[in-house]
N, C-alpha and C positions, 0 to 999 in steps of 0.2 A: 500904337494901341493906347498909350497913356493920354495922348491928345484926344482920342475918341471918347475915352471915359470922361475927360474934363469937359468936353463939349456936351456930352450927354448929361453930365451933372449940372451944367449951367441952365439946361432947359427947365422951365417950370413944370411942376407936376401936372400931368394930364395934357401938356401941350405937345408931347412927342408921340405921334401916332406910329403904329407898326410900319407903315409905308415910309414915313420920314426916317425911322431908325435904320431900315434896310438901305435906303438911299444914301444915308450918311456913311454906312459901312462900305458900300460899293464905291462911292466917289473918293473916299479917303484911302482905299487900298487895304482897308482893315480886314476884309474877308479872308484874304490870303494869310495874314498873320494869325487870325483866329483858327484857321484850319491847321496851320503849323503847330500852334499851341495844343490843339486837341490830339494831334498825332504824337507829340512828345509825351503826352500824359498816358498813352496806351501802355508802355512797359510798367509804369507804376501801378496801373490797374491790375496787371498780371501778378505783380509782386505783393499784392494785397493779401494773398493767402499762402504764406510760406509753409513749407513742410517742417514738422516738429521732429527734433532729434533729442533724445535724453541720454546723457552719458555720465559716467562717474570718472573722477580724476584718475588718470592712468590707463583708461580704456580707450579703444579705437573703434570707430564706426566706418563701415565701407559704404560709399555712395556710388550707385551705378547710374551713369548719365547716358542719354541717347546720342551724344555727340561729344567731340573733344572740347574740354574746358579751356577756352582761350584766355579768360581773365577771371580772377577771384578777388572779390572785395570783402573785407572784414571790418566791422566797426570796433572790434577789440582783438588785435592780433596777438596779444600776449597770453590769451587763455587757451588757444588751440594752435596746433601745428597741422598744416595741410601737406600730405604726401601724395604723389601719383602712384597708382597701382601698376600691376604688370600690364594691364590693358589701358590704352590711352584714354578710354572713357570712364575709368574708375578713379575715384578720389578716396583717400584714407584720411579721416579726421581724427586727430589724436588730442584728447583732452588733457591739458597740463595745469589748468587752474579752475577754481570754482567761480561760477557766474553764468551770465547769459550772453550769447554772441549771435549777431545777425550776419549771415553770409549770403552774398549774391554771386552767382556763377553766370558768366557770360560765355555762351558756347560759340563754337566756330561757325555754326549756321545762323547766328544772330539771336537765338533764343536766350532768354534770361530765366533763371530759376533761383528762388529764394529759400533760405533755410533759417529756422530759429533753433539754435542749439542751447539747450539747458544743461549745465554741468553742475553736478552735485558732488559733495565730498565723498571720497572712497571709504569703504568700510575699514575700521581699525584692524590692525593685525591681530589683536587679542580676540576680536569678534570672529574673524575668519578661522582662527585656531580652534576656538570653542565649537564653531559650527562643524569643522572637520572632525573634531574629537567625537561629537555626538553621532556623526554618520558612521564612524569607524568603531564605535563602542560595541557593535554587535559581534565583532571578531574576538572570541574569548582568548585566543592565544597571542593576541597583539598587545605589546607594551608600548605606551606612549609617554613621551617626556618633552616638556617645553623648555627651550633654552634660547635666549637672545632672539626672540621673535621667530623661531622656527619650531616646527613640530617634528620631533625625531621618532621614527618608528623602529621597533625591534621585536624579536620573537620569531617563532617558527610557524609559518603559514602552511597548512596542510590541505586546504580546500581550494579548488579552482575558483569558486564563487567569491571567496575572500580576496584572492589575487585580483580578480576583475573589479571588485569594489574599491580596493586601494588605488588602482589605476584611474578609475573614474573620479575619485575624490581629488587625486593629484591634479587632474585636468581642470577641475572646478576651482581649485585654489593654487594656481601656479606660483612657484617660488616660495611656498610656505612649508611644504612637506619634504622631509629628507627621509627617504626609504632605506632603512638598513635591515630589513627583514630577511630571513632565510626561507627559501621555498623548498618544501619537502612534499610537494604534490606528486604522488606516484601516478603512473598511467592507469592502473586499475581503479584508483580513486576517481580519476577524471571520467573514465568510462562508466563507472557505477552512477556517478552524478548525472551524466548525460542520459543514461537509460531511464533512470527514475523520473527525470524531468519529462522525457518523452511519454512514459507511461501515464504520468499525471495529466499531461496535456490531452491525452486520449481517454480520460476518465476511467483509467484502470487503476483502482485503488486497493484491490485485494492482493496484489502481488508486488514484489519489489526486487531490485537487484542488490546483491551483496557480494563482496569479495572475500574469499577464504584462501588466505595465502596468495598464490599467484593466479587463482581461478575465480571466475565470476559466475555466479549462479543466479537464476531467477527462482525465488522461493515464495511460498504462500499458497493460498488456495484459490484458483480461478473459479469464477462462477459457472462457467460452462466451457465446452470444447472450443467454441469460437473465440472466447476471450483469451484462452490459453494460447491458441494459434496466433492471435493478433499480438499478444505480448511478446512471444518469441520472435515474430517477424520484425517488430519494432526494435527489439534488443539486438538481433543479429544484423540489422541494418547498420548499427553503430559498431558492433564487433561480432564477427562471424563465429568466434570461439566460445560464445556464451553457452552455458550448460543449463538444460531444462531440468530443474529440480522441484517443480511445483507439485508433483505428485509423490515426492520422496522426502523423507526426513534427512536433511543434510547433517552429517556428522561433523561437528566442529573440530577444527584442528586442535591437537593437544596443546596444553599450556605448560610452560616451564617455570617453576618457582626457583628463584635465584636468591640465596642467602649470601651476603657479602660481609666480611669483617676486615676493616682497615686497622692495622696495628703498627704503631710507630716504635721502632727498636733502636736504642742507642748502640751503635756498633763499637767504635773505639771508646765509647763513653767519654768521660771528661778527662782531658789532659790539662792540668793547671800548673802554671809556672809564674814566678815573680819574686820579689823581695819581700821578706817578712821580718819584722822586728818586734822586740818586746814593747809592751804598752808604755813602760817607764824606762828611761835610760839608766845604765849603770854609771856609777861615778868614776870607776877605775878603768884603766886600759890594760889589756893583757893579751898574750898570744898563747894559743892552745892547740894541741894536736891530739888526734885520737884514732882509733881503729873502729870501723863500722862493719858489723857482720851482715853480709848480704843474704838474700833469701835463698840463693842456691848453695849456700854453705861456704862460699869463698869469702875471704876478708881482704880488705884493702885499706890503705891509709887515706884518711880524709882530714883536711886541715882548714881552718878559717881564721881570719884576722878580725879581732874585735876592736872596733873604733869607739866612738862615743856611745854607739848603740849596738846591741846584738842583732845584726842582720844576717840572714842566710838565704840562699837560693832554694825556693820551694818548688818541687815537681811532684805532683800527686796525680794518680790515676784512679778514678772512682770506679765502683762496680757497675755492672750492666743493669739496665732496667728497660721496661717497655710499658706502653699504655695503649688502650683501645680508643681509636678516634671516632669510629662510627660503625654501626651495624645495620645497614639498610636491608630490606627484603623487597625484591622486585618480582613481578609476575607478568609474563608476556606470552602471546601466542607463538607457536612454532613458526619460525621464519621471520619474525618481527624483531625489531631492535628495542633494547631497554637501555635507558640512560640514567645516570646518577651524577649529581654535582653537589659537592659540599664546599662552600667557600663564599665568594662574593663576586661582585662586578664593579670594575672601575671604568671610568669614561676617559678616553684619550682624545684630546683636541688635535685636529690637523687642518691645514688650509688647502682647499681644493678649488679648482676652477669649475664653476657651475654656470652654464650659459654665458661664458665669457667674463664672469665676475668672480672675484675671490671671496669665498665664504668659509666660515669655520664649521667644520663637520665633526660631530661628536660620535665616536665609535665605541660601542660597549665591548669590553674585554673581560671574560670570566677568568678568575684565578682560584686556586685551591685544588681540590681533588676531583677528577673527572673519571667516570667509568662508563664504557659503552660495550654492551654484549649483544651479539646477534646469535640466537640459538635455533637449532633445527633438531627436531626429534623424529626418529624413525619408528617403525613398527616393532623393532626388536628391543626397544627401550634404551637405545643409545642416543646420546645428545652430542651433537657437533656444535662447537661454539667458536666464534671469532671474538676475542676479548681485546679491548683497547683500554688502557688506563694511563693516566698522566697526572703529574703534580706540577702546578704552575705557581711560582712565587714571584711577587713583585720585587723588582730590583730598583732601588732609588737611583736617580740620575747622578752620575759622578761629576758633572759640571753644572754650574749654576745656570738655571734657565733651561736645562735639558729635559727631555722627556723620560719618564720611567720606562723600564723594559721588563720582559718576563723571562725568568729562568725556568725552562721546561725540561722535565724528565718524563719519559714515556716508555711504555712496554706494550708491544703488540704480539699476540700469539693466537694460534689456531689449534684447538684440541678436540679430542673425541673421548668422552667419558661415559660411564654407565649411570643409570638412574641412582641418585643419592651420593655419588662420589664427589670428591673435592679436588681442587687444584690450587697450588700456592704460587703466587707471583711475587718476585722480589727484584731487587736491583735499582729501585728508585731511591737514590741516596742524595744527601745534601749536607753541607757543613754550616754550622752556626758558630759565630764568634761573639763572645761577650767580654766585657772588661769591667772589673770592679776596682774600687779604690777605697782604702780605709786610712784613717789618719788619727794622730793624737789630737784631741780637742785643744784648740787654742794654738798649740805649737805648729800644727800642720798648716795653719793659715798664714804663717810668716813668709813673706816673699823670699825666694831663693833658698834660704835656710830651711824653710818649711818642707822642702822636698825630702829632707833627711828624716822627717817624722811621718812619712806617708808610705803606704804599701799598696802596690798595684798588682792585680791578678788578671791574667789574660787566659781565657778559656776557649778551647776549640772543641766542638762537639760534632761528631759525624752521626747523622741519623738516617736510618733506612726505613722506607715504608714497605710493609709486607701486606699483600692482599690475599685473603683466603676466600675462594669462591666455591660454594656448594650448590649443585644444580640437581633438581628432582622434578619428575613429571607430576602433574596435578590436574584435577578436573575443576575448572573455574566455577562451575555451578555448585558442586559440592562444597567447595571452599566458601562460596558466598553464603550458602545456607548455614554452614557451620558457624561462620562469622556472625551472621544475623542472629542465630540462636544464642551465641555467646553474649551478644550485646543485650538481647532481651532478658536473658537470665541475670546478667549483671544489673540491669535496670530494675528488675523485679526485686533483687535483694537489697539494693542500695538506695533506690529512690522511694521515699516515703513522704506523704503529704496529708494534710488535713483538709477536709472539704471546706472548713471555715477559714483557711489561711488566706 
């Protein structure tokens, strides 16, 4: 071929006619070589329009081929990793570095396919966490905390839609969210939400489903008989036990007002013992004996030896005392639970295996006083209640580097009382130990000898938590009106302003 081009180049311009050119190619065997060259260029013509693939670092793209990939050529093999899928004709392209990669796939049937892979940097962890927080912020009971590149969720989730939203966001941001929420979605709540969604979908907006205790009612005013029948048909398709209350006034379940008083009582009160000496030492040394009259009338000898200082063993028992820690008031519907927590929350770190990797998981743990009451009122004015109360104290680790623990005292009971009666819970005890040290200024700081100029007091106090619970029946609407009227009257008396302020 090169010889042909050289001969052609030596010909003067205009002296090579088309007939001479064809004759030169045929006599020199150059036609066969030219045809071969054109055939070899065909695959490159096919590869002139490669398929575009956009990826982010850390992501994987699936490529479906029409035949088995016999050979794969990459111009930059450090930016991507190629894996075969479950099907022999499927390739998985994993992006491991930022840049552009040209990939050629030679198939078993001889076909060639080209791809241009553009790999961009992945979103930062902080960006993904902020995006996830924005999407989850609509859940009012959800608590979110960021720690070491993770978004930790806690709180009590009571709606099925909120549970579904959390699951969807976790799928969108894998490896970012650690779900530590509690689920309290009851079946009636799920049924009510499903019925209302079905009613809204069918343009029935004048009625809705509500749960009263364990029962689900359809309430409101239907526009006509057909709409009422359709609403009940849709509702009973989801739950056949739904009650038609659209033409009736549904009497709300009675509410229970719960007044609680937490009182801390010192049982044994304080027992103090230790060595006590005079502030200034006596100059002389003496030995004395005496008789001490005891409180019960008996007498007994008591003696002590006086050294350089007047020291004696001190044992004092102080008088009892108590204090009110908290006085909350709770109101709940009959059959529902009321909860009260006074204290705080600390976070405990633990190492867990998540998707085969060790990760630090933060677990929120409540401490302090907790109270849970489930009350049920009957038509006779009696209130049945399941009461659970506990005291949780943080106990520091006894070894260096160890985790703290919780000391828990709890009482569970079930009672039935009349409207306005009270119940007293006790038995939640704990001990507190304290140590005091007093010393003679200057002399108490002398090494070794200074111990003679110090006084140490060790105190052990046993404390009992007493819980007083008073339950009474109440009408929530009347209470709300009364409370609103009180706020209005208070504002009218106390709030004054000038139009020119």
